[in-house]
All heavy atoms as TSV, in Angstrom:
chain	resi	resn	atom	element	x	y	z
A	1	SER	N	N	-105.659	17.193	-3.004
A	1	SER	CA	C	-106.426	18.109	-2.164
A	1	SER	C	C	-107.431	17.316	-1.325
A	1	SER	O	O	-108.026	16.363	-1.800
A	1	SER	CB	C	-107.125	19.154	-3.013
A	1	SER	OG	O	-108.244	18.618	-3.660
A	2	GLN	N	N	-107.598	17.755	-0.112
A	2	GLN	CA	C	-108.506	17.069	0.802
A	2	GLN	C	C	-109.887	17.693	0.709
A	2	GLN	O	O	-110.040	18.912	0.756
A	2	GLN	CB	C	-107.969	17.181	2.220
A	2	GLN	CG	C	-108.782	16.428	3.220
A	2	GLN	CD	C	-108.176	16.527	4.615
A	2	GLN	OE1	O	-107.159	17.177	4.799
A	2	GLN	NE2	N	-108.820	15.929	5.575
A	3	ARG	N	N	-110.890	16.854	0.582
A	3	ARG	CA	C	-112.269	17.337	0.500
A	3	ARG	C	C	-112.916	17.264	1.872
A	3	ARG	O	O	-112.590	16.412	2.684
A	3	ARG	CB	C	-113.064	16.497	-0.484
A	3	ARG	CG	C	-112.536	16.659	-1.876
A	3	ARG	CD	C	-113.310	15.829	-2.838
A	3	ARG	NE	N	-112.633	15.923	-4.132
A	3	ARG	CZ	C	-113.246	15.924	-5.258
A	3	ARG	NH1	N	-114.541	15.806	-5.315
A	3	ARG	NH2	N	-112.583	16.025	-6.384
A	4	LEU	N	N	-113.841	18.162	2.078
A	4	LEU	CA	C	-114.571	18.165	3.340
A	4	LEU	C	C	-115.656	17.100	3.304
A	4	LEU	O	O	-116.293	16.882	2.274
A	4	LEU	CB	C	-115.219	19.529	3.576
A	4	LEU	CG	C	-114.270	20.720	3.704
A	4	LEU	CD1	C	-115.061	22.007	3.806
A	4	LEU	CD2	C	-113.355	20.558	4.891
A	5	GLY	N	N	-115.892	16.480	4.438
A	5	GLY	CA	C	-116.969	15.513	4.561
A	5	GLY	C	C	-118.281	16.228	4.844
A	5	GLY	O	O	-118.314	17.447	5.065
A	6	PRO	N	N	-119.366	15.487	4.859
A	6	PRO	CA	C	-120.678	16.108	5.070
A	6	PRO	C	C	-120.797	16.861	6.395
A	6	PRO	O	O	-121.410	17.926	6.438
A	6	PRO	CB	C	-121.654	14.932	5.000
A	6	PRO	CG	C	-120.843	13.696	5.023
A	6	PRO	CD	C	-119.455	14.053	4.630
A	7	ASP	N	N	-120.193	16.342	7.452
A	7	ASP	CA	C	-120.288	17.033	8.746
A	7	ASP	C	C	-119.578	18.380	8.722
A	7	ASP	O	O	-120.071	19.363	9.282
A	7	ASP	CB	C	-119.719	16.168	9.870
A	7	ASP	CG	C	-120.570	14.938	10.148
A	7	ASP	OD1	O	-121.766	14.938	9.790
A	7	ASP	OD2	O	-120.040	13.979	10.717
A	8	GLN	N	N	-118.422	18.439	8.079
A	8	GLN	CA	C	-117.680	19.700	7.995
A	8	GLN	C	C	-118.396	20.710	7.097
A	8	GLN	O	O	-118.428	21.903	7.400
A	8	GLN	CB	C	-116.258	19.448	7.493
A	8	GLN	CG	C	-115.368	18.837	8.535
A	8	GLN	CD	C	-115.162	19.777	9.714
A	8	GLN	OE1	O	-114.884	20.962	9.549
A	8	GLN	NE2	N	-115.306	19.251	10.916
A	9	ILE	N	N	-118.962	20.233	6.004
A	9	ILE	CA	C	-119.721	21.133	5.124
A	9	ILE	C	C	-120.927	21.676	5.874
A	9	ILE	O	O	-121.195	22.884	5.859
A	9	ILE	CB	C	-120.161	20.400	3.840
A	9	ILE	CG1	C	-118.933	20.054	2.995
A	9	ILE	CG2	C	-121.147	21.249	3.045
A	9	ILE	CD1	C	-119.242	19.154	1.809
A	10	ARG	N	N	-121.645	20.791	6.544
A	10	ARG	CA	C	-122.839	21.188	7.299
A	10	ARG	C	C	-122.481	22.247	8.341
A	10	ARG	O	O	-123.168	23.258	8.477
A	10	ARG	CB	C	-123.444	19.955	7.960
A	10	ARG	CG	C	-124.774	20.176	8.619
A	10	ARG	CD	C	-125.347	18.880	9.199
A	10	ARG	NE	N	-125.619	17.901	8.149
A	10	ARG	CZ	C	-124.884	16.811	7.910
A	10	ARG	NH1	N	-123.825	16.526	8.656
A	10	ARG	NH2	N	-125.199	15.984	6.944
A	11	LEU	N	N	-121.410	22.040	9.072
A	11	LEU	CA	C	-120.987	22.985	10.106
A	11	LEU	C	C	-120.666	24.349	9.502
A	11	LEU	O	O	-121.053	25.385	10.044
A	11	LEU	CB	C	-119.769	22.442	10.847
A	11	LEU	CG	C	-119.151	23.341	11.911
A	11	LEU	CD1	C	-120.161	23.624	13.018
A	11	LEU	CD2	C	-117.907	22.695	12.478
A	12	ARG	N	N	-119.983	24.361	8.387
A	12	ARG	CA	C	-119.590	25.622	7.757
A	12	ARG	C	C	-120.788	26.410	7.239
A	12	ARG	O	O	-120.753	27.632	7.174
A	12	ARG	CB	C	-118.598	25.360	6.636
A	12	ARG	CG	C	-117.207	25.077	7.166
A	12	ARG	CD	C	-116.273	24.542	6.096
A	12	ARG	NE	N	-114.891	24.571	6.522
A	12	ARG	CZ	C	-114.336	23.698	7.352
A	12	ARG	NH1	N	-115.070	22.727	7.854
A	12	ARG	NH2	N	-113.071	23.801	7.685
A	13	ILE	N	N	-121.851	25.726	6.873
A	13	ILE	CA	C	-123.063	26.408	6.410
A	13	ILE	C	C	-123.941	26.790	7.607
A	13	ILE	O	O	-124.445	27.911	7.679
A	13	ILE	CB	C	-123.851	25.521	5.435
A	13	ILE	CG1	C	-123.025	25.277	4.165
A	13	ILE	CG2	C	-125.197	26.166	5.083
A	13	ILE	CD1	C	-123.594	24.203	3.266
A	14	ALA	N	N	-124.115	25.854	8.522
A	14	ALA	CA	C	-125.017	26.073	9.653
A	14	ALA	C	C	-124.549	27.218	10.540
A	14	ALA	O	O	-125.319	28.121	10.852
A	14	ALA	CB	C	-125.163	24.794	10.472
A	15	ASP	N	N	-123.289	27.186	10.949
A	15	ASP	CA	C	-122.772	28.245	11.826
A	15	ASP	C	C	-121.250	28.287	11.765
A	15	ASP	O	O	-120.564	27.710	12.609
A	15	ASP	CB	C	-123.231	28.039	13.264
A	15	ASP	CG	C	-123.017	29.281	14.125
A	15	ASP	OD1	O	-122.326	30.218	13.662
A	15	ASP	OD2	O	-123.539	29.316	15.245
A	16	PRO	N	N	-120.705	28.968	10.764
A	16	PRO	CA	C	-119.255	29.023	10.613
A	16	PRO	C	C	-118.542	29.730	11.764
A	16	PRO	O	O	-117.339	29.592	11.926
A	16	PRO	CB	C	-119.056	29.763	9.294
A	16	PRO	CG	C	-120.306	30.535	9.087
A	16	PRO	CD	C	-121.394	29.738	9.749
A	17	ARG	N	N	-119.277	30.448	12.597
A	17	ARG	CA	C	-118.672	31.131	13.745
A	17	ARG	C	C	-118.084	30.134	14.734
A	17	ARG	O	O	-117.208	30.479	15.519
A	17	ARG	CB	C	-119.701	32.006	14.463
A	17	ARG	CG	C	-120.284	33.102	13.589
A	17	ARG	CD	C	-121.434	33.784	14.252
A	17	ARG	NE	N	-122.498	32.797	14.493
A	17	ARG	CZ	C	-123.601	33.045	15.182
A	17	ARG	NH1	N	-123.809	34.236	15.687
A	17	ARG	NH2	N	-124.513	32.109	15.356
A	18	LEU	N	N	-118.565	28.884	14.696
A	18	LEU	CA	C	-118.027	27.863	15.596
A	18	LEU	C	C	-116.589	27.514	15.235
A	18	LEU	O	O	-115.822	27.078	16.083
A	18	LEU	CB	C	-118.905	26.614	15.567
A	18	LEU	CG	C	-120.337	26.821	16.059
A	18	LEU	CD1	C	-121.167	25.575	15.833
A	18	LEU	CD2	C	-120.345	27.227	17.522
A	19	LEU	N	N	-116.221	27.701	13.976
A	19	LEU	CA	C	-114.859	27.450	13.521
A	19	LEU	C	C	-114.014	28.715	13.550
A	19	LEU	O	O	-112.819	28.666	13.786
A	19	LEU	CB	C	-114.866	26.889	12.095
A	19	LEU	CG	C	-115.557	25.541	11.928
A	19	LEU	CD1	C	-115.729	25.210	10.461
A	19	LEU	CD2	C	-114.775	24.462	12.642
A	20	ASN	N	N	-114.640	29.840	13.275
A	20	ASN	CA	C	-113.934	31.113	13.222
A	20	ASN	C	C	-114.866	32.214	13.741
A	20	ASN	O	O	-115.686	32.728	12.982
A	20	ASN	CB	C	-113.489	31.421	11.793
A	20	ASN	CG	C	-112.812	32.776	11.679
A	20	ASN	OD1	O	-112.616	33.481	12.655
A	20	ASN	ND2	N	-112.465	33.148	10.460
A	21	PRO	N	N	-114.740	32.576	15.004
A	21	PRO	CA	C	-115.636	33.589	15.576
A	21	PRO	C	C	-115.586	34.948	14.871
A	21	PRO	O	O	-116.512	35.734	14.999
A	21	PRO	CB	C	-115.147	33.720	17.022
A	21	PRO	CG	C	-114.416	32.457	17.303
A	21	PRO	CD	C	-113.824	32.028	15.997
A	22	GLN	N	N	-114.536	35.208	14.101
A	22	GLN	CA	C	-114.396	36.495	13.418
A	22	GLN	C	C	-114.927	36.477	11.978
A	22	GLN	O	O	-114.818	37.467	11.271
A	22	GLN	CB	C	-112.920	36.907	13.396
A	22	GLN	CG	C	-112.290	37.009	14.773
A	22	GLN	CD	C	-113.030	37.985	15.673
A	22	GLN	OE1	O	-113.349	39.086	15.264
A	22	GLN	NE2	N	-113.305	37.577	16.898
A	23	THR	N	N	-115.510	35.377	11.548
A	23	THR	CA	C	-115.960	35.260	10.166
A	23	THR	C	C	-117.072	36.253	9.828
A	23	THR	O	O	-117.838	36.652	10.701
A	23	THR	CB	C	-116.440	33.826	9.856
A	23	THR	OG1	O	-116.701	33.731	8.454
A	23	THR	CG2	C	-117.699	33.473	10.617
A	24	PHE	N	N	-117.135	36.599	8.567
A	24	PHE	CA	C	-118.224	37.441	8.067
A	24	PHE	C	C	-119.344	36.585	7.479
A	24	PHE	O	O	-120.394	37.099	7.125
A	24	PHE	CB	C	-117.715	38.415	6.997
A	24	PHE	CG	C	-116.874	39.512	7.572
A	24	PHE	CD1	C	-115.502	39.486	7.440
A	24	PHE	CD2	C	-117.450	40.554	8.263
A	24	PHE	CE1	C	-114.711	40.490	7.977
A	24	PHE	CE2	C	-116.676	41.565	8.804
A	24	PHE	CZ	C	-115.299	41.531	8.664
A	25	MET	N	N	-119.090	35.303	7.349
A	25	MET	CA	C	-120.094	34.398	6.792
A	25	MET	C	C	-121.296	34.314	7.739
A	25	MET	O	O	-121.130	34.199	8.947
A	25	MET	CB	C	-119.515	32.994	6.596
A	25	MET	CG	C	-118.531	32.889	5.471
A	25	MET	SD	S	-119.282	33.166	3.860
A	25	MET	CE	C	-120.421	31.804	3.788
A	26	PRO	N	N	-122.491	34.345	7.185
A	26	PRO	CA	C	-123.681	34.255	8.036
A	26	PRO	C	C	-123.917	32.840	8.542
A	26	PRO	O	O	-123.485	31.873	7.927
A	26	PRO	CB	C	-124.813	34.693	7.102
A	26	PRO	CG	C	-124.304	34.406	5.734
A	26	PRO	CD	C	-122.819	34.555	5.784
A	27	ALA	N	N	-124.609	32.744	9.647
A	27	ALA	CA	C	-125.016	31.451	10.205
A	27	ALA	C	C	-126.402	31.143	9.653
A	27	ALA	O	O	-127.382	31.759	10.051
A	27	ALA	CB	C	-125.046	31.525	11.725
A	28	TYR	N	N	-126.492	30.199	8.735
A	28	TYR	CA	C	-127.752	29.906	8.068
A	28	TYR	C	C	-128.668	28.976	8.857
A	28	TYR	O	O	-129.837	28.842	8.525
A	28	TYR	CB	C	-127.487	29.298	6.682
A	28	TYR	CG	C	-126.954	30.296	5.702
A	28	TYR	CD1	C	-125.611	30.311	5.362
A	28	TYR	CD2	C	-127.796	31.229	5.120
A	28	TYR	CE1	C	-125.114	31.238	4.458
A	28	TYR	CE2	C	-127.315	32.158	4.220
A	28	TYR	CZ	C	-125.971	32.155	3.889
A	28	TYR	OH	O	-125.484	33.073	3.004
A	29	TYR	N	N	-128.122	28.313	9.884
A	29	TYR	CA	C	-128.966	27.410	10.662
A	29	TYR	C	C	-128.659	27.569	12.150
A	29	TYR	O	O	-128.331	26.624	12.846
A	29	TYR	CB	C	-128.768	25.958	10.205
A	29	TYR	CG	C	-129.858	25.029	10.700
A	29	TYR	CD1	C	-131.156	25.142	10.223
A	29	TYR	CD2	C	-129.587	24.069	11.658
A	29	TYR	CE1	C	-132.148	24.314	10.678
A	29	TYR	CE2	C	-130.583	23.222	12.124
A	29	TYR	CZ	C	-131.864	23.354	11.633
A	29	TYR	OH	O	-132.867	22.532	12.091
A	30	SER	N	N	-128.734	28.793	12.613
A	30	SER	CA	C	-128.522	29.099	14.021
A	30	SER	C	C	-129.352	30.314	14.391
A	30	SER	O	O	-129.592	31.186	13.560
A	30	SER	CB	C	-127.046	29.387	14.298
A	30	SER	OG	O	-126.872	29.760	15.648
A	31	THR	N	N	-129.779	30.358	15.623
A	31	THR	CA	C	-130.495	31.534	16.123
A	31	THR	C	C	-129.752	32.163	17.297
A	31	THR	O	O	-130.227	33.119	17.879
A	31	THR	CB	C	-131.920	31.150	16.592
A	31	THR	OG1	O	-131.813	30.173	17.627
A	31	THR	CG2	C	-132.757	30.613	15.441
A	32	GLN	N	N	-128.579	31.634	17.614
A	32	GLN	CA	C	-127.823	32.089	18.774
A	32	GLN	C	C	-126.849	33.205	18.412
A	32	GLN	O	O	-126.191	33.145	17.378
A	32	GLN	CB	C	-127.034	30.923	19.372
A	32	GLN	CG	C	-127.891	29.732	19.752
A	32	GLN	CD	C	-128.948	30.092	20.777
A	32	GLN	OE1	O	-128.646	30.720	21.780
A	32	GLN	NE2	N	-130.184	29.715	20.505
A	33	GLY	N	N	-126.761	34.206	19.254
A	33	GLY	CA	C	-125.749	35.248	19.110
A	33	GLY	C	C	-125.929	36.156	17.908
A	33	GLY	O	O	-124.972	36.768	17.455
A	34	LEU	N	N	-127.133	36.252	17.393
A	34	LEU	CA	C	-127.386	37.107	16.235
A	34	LEU	C	C	-127.795	38.499	16.709
A	34	LEU	O	O	-128.391	38.661	17.768
A	34	LEU	CB	C	-128.481	36.503	15.354
A	34	LEU	CG	C	-128.216	35.082	14.859
A	34	LEU	CD1	C	-129.408	34.589	14.051
A	34	LEU	CD2	C	-126.940	35.012	14.052
A	35	HIS	N	N	-127.481	39.494	15.900
A	35	HIS	CA	C	-127.784	40.880	16.255
A	35	HIS	C	C	-128.628	41.520	15.158
A	35	HIS	O	O	-128.546	41.139	14.001
A	35	HIS	CB	C	-126.480	41.673	16.426
A	35	HIS	CG	C	-125.546	41.036	17.398
A	35	HIS	ND1	N	-125.705	41.138	18.758
A	35	HIS	CD2	C	-124.456	40.262	17.212
A	35	HIS	CE1	C	-124.752	40.463	19.366
A	35	HIS	NE2	N	-123.972	39.923	18.447
A	36	ASN	N	N	-129.417	42.492	15.534
A	36	ASN	CA	C	-130.232	43.261	14.587
A	36	ASN	C	C	-131.160	42.377	13.762
A	36	ASN	O	O	-131.318	42.562	12.565
A	36	ASN	CB	C	-129.348	44.098	13.657
A	36	ASN	CG	C	-128.498	45.083	14.422
A	36	ASN	OD1	O	-128.967	45.690	15.383
A	36	ASN	ND2	N	-127.255	45.239	14.026
A	37	VAL	N	N	-131.786	41.406	14.412
A	37	VAL	CA	C	-132.727	40.522	13.728
A	37	VAL	C	C	-134.105	41.167	13.773
A	37	VAL	O	O	-134.552	41.633	14.820
A	37	VAL	CB	C	-132.767	39.136	14.413
A	37	VAL	CG1	C	-133.778	38.232	13.743
A	37	VAL	CG2	C	-131.379	38.510	14.400
A	38	ALA	N	N	-134.781	41.205	12.622
A	38	ALA	CA	C	-136.129	41.762	12.568
A	38	ALA	C	C	-137.050	40.960	13.490
A	38	ALA	O	O	-136.948	39.729	13.562
A	38	ALA	CB	C	-136.656	41.726	11.137
A	39	LYS	N	N	-137.940	41.636	14.199
A	39	LYS	CA	C	-138.782	40.974	15.196
A	39	LYS	C	C	-139.519	39.747	14.655
A	39	LYS	O	O	-139.574	38.723	15.335
A	39	LYS	CB	C	-139.758	41.971	15.808
A	39	LYS	CG	C	-139.089	42.898	16.789
A	39	LYS	CD	C	-140.080	43.787	17.497
A	39	LYS	CE	C	-139.306	44.710	18.436
A	39	LYS	NZ	N	-140.178	45.500	19.278
A	40	PRO	N	N	-140.073	39.781	13.442
A	40	PRO	CA	C	-140.778	38.587	12.955
A	40	PRO	C	C	-139.848	37.394	12.706
A	40	PRO	O	O	-140.315	36.269	12.586
A	40	PRO	CB	C	-141.411	39.032	11.642
A	40	PRO	CG	C	-141.336	40.513	11.613
A	40	PRO	CD	C	-140.240	40.910	12.545
A	41	LEU	N	N	-138.544	37.629	12.640
A	41	LEU	CA	C	-137.591	36.565	12.335
A	41	LEU	C	C	-136.824	36.062	13.551
A	41	LEU	O	O	-136.044	35.114	13.434
A	41	LEU	CB	C	-136.602	37.048	11.268
A	41	LEU	CG	C	-137.229	37.512	9.958
A	41	LEU	CD1	C	-136.167	38.038	9.012
A	41	LEU	CD2	C	-138.023	36.403	9.316
A	42	VAL	N	N	-137.045	36.667	14.707
A	42	VAL	CA	C	-136.349	36.242	15.919
A	42	VAL	C	C	-136.696	34.777	16.200
A	42	VAL	O	O	-137.856	34.378	16.153
A	42	VAL	CB	C	-136.731	37.134	17.124
A	42	VAL	CG1	C	-136.220	36.552	18.433
A	42	VAL	CG2	C	-136.198	38.541	16.921
A	43	GLY	N	N	-135.669	33.980	16.445
A	43	GLY	CA	C	-135.871	32.573	16.745
A	43	GLY	C	C	-136.026	31.682	15.533
A	43	GLY	O	O	-136.222	30.484	15.667
A	44	LYS	N	N	-135.945	32.256	14.331
A	44	LYS	CA	C	-136.071	31.480	13.103
A	44	LYS	C	C	-134.722	31.401	12.400
A	44	LYS	O	O	-133.947	32.352	12.421
A	44	LYS	CB	C	-137.101	32.110	12.166
A	44	LYS	CG	C	-138.494	32.126	12.748
A	44	LYS	CD	C	-139.466	32.730	11.789
A	44	LYS	CE	C	-140.855	32.746	12.412
A	44	LYS	NZ	N	-141.827	33.362	11.528
A	45	THR	N	N	-134.466	30.286	11.763
A	45	THR	CA	C	-133.227	30.130	11.004
A	45	THR	C	C	-133.466	30.518	9.551
A	45	THR	O	O	-134.599	30.491	9.065
A	45	THR	CB	C	-132.739	28.669	11.073
A	45	THR	OG1	O	-133.732	27.810	10.544
A	45	THR	CG2	C	-132.413	28.265	12.504
A	46	VAL	N	N	-132.401	30.855	8.851
A	46	VAL	CA	C	-132.508	31.207	7.439
A	46	VAL	C	C	-132.903	29.974	6.631
A	46	VAL	O	O	-133.776	30.040	5.768
A	46	VAL	CB	C	-131.177	31.800	6.912
A	46	VAL	CG1	C	-131.232	32.025	5.416
A	46	VAL	CG2	C	-130.842	33.089	7.646
A	47	LEU	N	N	-132.270	28.859	6.926
A	47	LEU	CA	C	-132.565	27.604	6.246
A	47	LEU	C	C	-133.368	26.682	7.153
A	47	LEU	O	O	-133.207	26.706	8.371
A	47	LEU	CB	C	-131.268	26.866	5.886
A	47	LEU	CG	C	-130.371	27.481	4.831
A	47	LEU	CD1	C	-129.074	26.688	4.715
A	47	LEU	CD2	C	-131.073	27.517	3.487
A	48	THR	N	N	-134.190	25.855	6.543
A	48	THR	CA	C	-134.820	24.766	7.284
A	48	THR	C	C	-133.803	23.638	7.405
A	48	THR	O	O	-132.778	23.644	6.706
A	48	THR	CB	C	-136.054	24.234	6.544
A	48	THR	OG1	O	-135.623	23.683	5.289
A	48	THR	CG2	C	-137.100	25.318	6.324
A	49	GLU	N	N	-134.083	22.662	8.240
A	49	GLU	CA	C	-133.193	21.515	8.343
A	49	GLU	C	C	-133.076	20.809	6.987
A	49	GLU	O	O	-131.984	20.434	6.565
A	49	GLU	CB	C	-133.695	20.536	9.402
A	49	GLU	CG	C	-132.764	19.360	9.600
A	49	GLU	CD	C	-133.217	18.433	10.704
A	49	GLU	OE1	O	-134.273	18.659	11.317
A	49	GLU	OE2	O	-132.491	17.460	10.961
A	50	GLN	N	N	-134.205	20.667	6.295
A	50	GLN	CA	C	-134.177	20.018	4.981
A	50	GLN	C	C	-133.385	20.851	3.983
A	50	GLN	O	O	-132.634	20.313	3.170
A	50	GLN	CB	C	-135.597	19.788	4.455
A	50	GLN	CG	C	-135.628	19.025	3.144
A	50	GLN	CD	C	-135.038	17.631	3.272
A	50	GLN	OE1	O	-135.471	16.857	4.106
A	50	GLN	NE2	N	-134.033	17.311	2.468
A	51	GLY	N	N	-133.533	22.159	4.044
A	51	GLY	CA	C	-132.769	23.030	3.148
A	51	GLY	C	C	-131.274	22.891	3.365
A	51	GLY	O	O	-130.498	22.840	2.408
A	52	LEU	N	N	-130.866	22.814	4.618
A	52	LEU	CA	C	-129.453	22.623	4.943
A	52	LEU	C	C	-128.958	21.295	4.384
A	52	LEU	O	O	-127.905	21.235	3.743
A	52	LEU	CB	C	-129.251	22.676	6.461
A	52	LEU	CG	C	-127.850	22.401	6.980
A	52	LEU	CD1	C	-126.847	23.409	6.433
A	52	LEU	CD2	C	-127.847	22.399	8.502
A	53	GLU	N	N	-129.730	20.234	4.595
A	53	GLU	CA	C	-129.328	18.917	4.095
A	53	GLU	C	C	-129.299	18.879	2.565
A	53	GLU	O	O	-128.445	18.221	1.975
A	53	GLU	CB	C	-130.247	17.832	4.650
A	53	GLU	CG	C	-130.122	17.655	6.147
A	53	GLU	CD	C	-128.704	17.404	6.612
A	53	GLU	OE1	O	-127.974	16.610	5.985
A	53	GLU	OE2	O	-128.292	18.013	7.617
A	54	ASP	N	N	-130.213	19.576	1.925
A	54	ASP	CA	C	-130.215	19.640	0.459
A	54	ASP	C	C	-128.947	20.303	-0.070
A	54	ASP	O	O	-128.361	19.854	-1.053
A	54	ASP	CB	C	-131.444	20.388	-0.057
A	54	ASP	CG	C	-132.742	19.619	0.126
A	54	ASP	OD1	O	-132.692	18.398	0.426
A	54	ASP	OD2	O	-133.810	20.249	-0.003
A	55	ILE	N	N	-128.519	21.371	0.578
A	55	ILE	CA	C	-127.298	22.062	0.150
A	55	ILE	C	C	-126.075	21.177	0.360
A	55	ILE	O	O	-125.207	21.085	-0.506
A	55	ILE	CB	C	-127.147	23.410	0.891
A	55	ILE	CG1	C	-128.219	24.375	0.407
A	55	ILE	CG2	C	-125.752	23.995	0.684
A	55	ILE	CD1	C	-128.310	25.647	1.211
A	56	VAL	N	N	-126.009	20.502	1.503
A	56	VAL	CA	C	-124.889	19.589	1.768
A	56	VAL	C	C	-124.850	18.501	0.691
A	56	VAL	O	O	-123.792	18.230	0.113
A	56	VAL	CB	C	-124.985	18.975	3.182
A	56	VAL	CG1	C	-123.959	17.867	3.362
A	56	VAL	CG2	C	-124.798	20.053	4.239
A	57	ALA	N	N	-125.991	17.902	0.398
A	57	ALA	CA	C	-126.050	16.842	-0.619
A	57	ALA	C	C	-125.633	17.376	-1.984
A	57	ALA	O	O	-124.874	16.720	-2.715
A	57	ALA	CB	C	-127.456	16.257	-0.686
A	58	TYR	N	N	-126.095	18.559	-2.332
A	58	TYR	CA	C	-125.738	19.158	-3.623
A	58	TYR	C	C	-124.232	19.386	-3.711
A	58	TYR	O	O	-123.592	19.058	-4.722
A	58	TYR	CB	C	-126.495	20.476	-3.820
A	58	TYR	CG	C	-126.027	21.214	-5.046
A	58	TYR	CD1	C	-126.475	20.865	-6.298
A	58	TYR	CD2	C	-125.098	22.249	-4.942
A	58	TYR	CE1	C	-126.036	21.528	-7.439
A	58	TYR	CE2	C	-124.642	22.915	-6.069
A	58	TYR	CZ	C	-125.125	22.555	-7.300
A	58	TYR	OH	O	-124.662	23.204	-8.420
A	59	LEU	N	N	-123.661	19.950	-2.676
A	59	LEU	CA	C	-122.217	20.232	-2.693
A	59	LEU	C	C	-121.397	18.953	-2.756
A	59	LEU	O	O	-120.382	18.896	-3.445
A	59	LEU	CB	C	-121.825	21.064	-1.481
A	59	LEU	CG	C	-122.350	22.507	-1.494
A	59	LEU	CD1	C	-122.058	23.186	-0.180
A	59	LEU	CD2	C	-121.777	23.283	-2.656
A	60	LEU	N	N	-121.823	17.936	-2.049
A	60	LEU	CA	C	-121.113	16.663	-2.100
A	60	LEU	C	C	-121.186	16.057	-3.507
A	60	LEU	O	O	-120.201	15.524	-4.021
A	60	LEU	CB	C	-121.655	15.682	-1.072
A	60	LEU	CG	C	-121.299	16.009	0.375
A	60	LEU	CD1	C	-122.092	15.111	1.319
A	60	LEU	CD2	C	-119.807	15.863	0.612
A	61	GLU	N	N	-122.337	16.142	-4.126
A	61	GLU	CA	C	-122.509	15.604	-5.481
A	61	GLU	C	C	-121.713	16.424	-6.494
A	61	GLU	O	O	-121.083	15.878	-7.386
A	61	GLU	CB	C	-124.000	15.605	-5.854
A	61	GLU	CG	C	-124.293	14.966	-7.190
A	61	GLU	CD	C	-123.967	13.465	-7.222
A	61	GLU	OE1	O	-124.071	12.790	-6.183
A	61	GLU	OE2	O	-123.607	12.986	-8.316
A	62	ALA	N	N	-121.734	17.741	-6.332
A	62	ALA	CA	C	-121.066	18.639	-7.282
A	62	ALA	C	C	-119.546	18.503	-7.226
A	62	ALA	O	O	-118.858	18.831	-8.195
A	62	ALA	CB	C	-121.479	20.085	-7.017
A	63	THR	N	N	-119.019	18.051	-6.102
A	63	THR	CA	C	-117.562	17.960	-5.974
A	63	THR	C	C	-117.023	16.552	-6.205
A	63	THR	O	O	-115.837	16.325	-6.035
A	63	THR	CB	C	-117.107	18.438	-4.574
A	63	THR	OG1	O	-117.731	17.634	-3.565
A	63	THR	CG2	C	-117.461	19.908	-4.353
A	64	LYS	N	N	-117.914	15.645	-6.583
A	64	LYS	CA	C	-117.454	14.280	-6.885
A	64	LYS	C	C	-116.560	14.303	-8.130
A	64	LYS	O	O	-116.871	14.975	-9.101
A	64	LYS	CB	C	-118.625	13.336	-7.141
A	64	LYS	CG	C	-119.264	12.823	-5.903
A	64	LYS	CD	C	-120.310	11.785	-6.268
A	64	LYS	CE	C	-120.975	11.234	-5.044
A	64	LYS	NZ	N	-122.040	10.288	-5.404
A	65	GLY	N	N	-115.513	13.554	-8.065
A	65	GLY	CA	C	-114.638	13.430	-9.222
A	65	GLY	C	C	-115.212	12.478	-10.242
A	65	GLY	O	O	-116.195	11.781	-9.966
A	66	PRO	N	N	-114.601	12.419	-11.417
A	66	PRO	CA	C	-115.113	11.517	-12.461
A	66	PRO	C	C	-114.937	10.067	-12.077
A	66	PRO	O	O	-114.205	9.678	-11.247
A	66	PRO	CB	C	-114.246	11.846	-13.674
A	66	PRO	CG	C	-113.149	12.727	-13.197
A	66	PRO	CD	C	-113.494	13.201	-11.822
């Protein structure tokens, strides 16, 4: 089985719509093309840049083989 690299994992978390415009997955690190965003959250991402990198690092570590 082929594993995703850090760039592919990051893309899928940050904005999976770039790979599949019909996805139901949320864009955790994008502010573009969002609908029904509460006014205090307009222009803000769900994750910080560090939060995104932490998740990528965790997933890469968790999927390492023995």
